N, C-alpha and C positions, 0 to 999 in steps of 0.2 A: 504493500500500500504506500510505501514511502515514495515510489516513483509517481504515483497519482498526485500526491501533494506537491511534489517538485514540478510536475507538469502544470498544475494549476498556478503555482507561483510564477512560472515563466509567463503564462498568459496574463496574469495580473500585472506583472512588471511591464509588459509591452503596452498594457492599457493604462499605465501610470497609476494604478491602484496599489500603491506601495504598501499600505498597511495590510491589505488582504494578501499580498505576496509574502509579506513578513510572517503573517500567521501561518500560512501554508508551509513555508520553509521550516518554521519551528516545529510544526507537526511532522514533517518529513524527517527532521533530525531526531525527534523523539522516537520515531519508529525504527530508524537505522542511523545511529550516530557515527557509524564507521564509513559512511559514504562521503568522501572528501568533496565531491562536486557540490553537494548541498551546503557544506560549510563555506566553500569558495563563493557560491551564489549569495549566501547570507552576508559574507563580508562585502561583496559588491553592492548588495542592497543597502546595507548600513551606510556605506559610503555615499550612495545615491541619495539617501535620506538625510545626509549632512551629519551623520554620527561617526565622524572620523575615528574617535577614540575607540568606539565599539568595534569598528572595522579592523583596527590595528590589533585589538585584543583577540578577535576571532582569527586573524592571520597568525598570531602567536600560538593560539590553540592548534590550528592546522599544522603548523610546523612542529609542535610538540608531538603530534600524532604521526606526522609524515614529514620528516626533516628534508626530504628531497622535493617537496611540492613547489614546483617552479611558479605556479600562478600566485601562491601566497607571497613569495619573494617579490614578484612583479608588482603586486598590489602595495606592498610595503615600500618598495622603491618609488612607485608613483606618488605615494603619500609624501615621502620625504622630499622628493623633487618639487612637488607642488608647494610645499611649505618651506622651500629654500634651505633644506637641510641636506645639502649635496654630499657631505661627508658620510652621512648615514645611508644615503641611497646607494 
């Protein structure tokens, strides 16, 4: 069922209904917290909602579960670059 919530979340994101997308992603993660794609989507969604700190915390969580997750590193690098923290990027 996790994939259903993730699919709904994608639809809601495209419709700019971010709170509904957020709810569905959280449900997807509750059902299967080992699917990294859901965590990455949640980090992207948090960023899109202006919650940069939450997005960074989620990226750190992703990297603690999957130290080779390239997308989490990219998101963190984008955050640092956007905030003029070039050394961290």
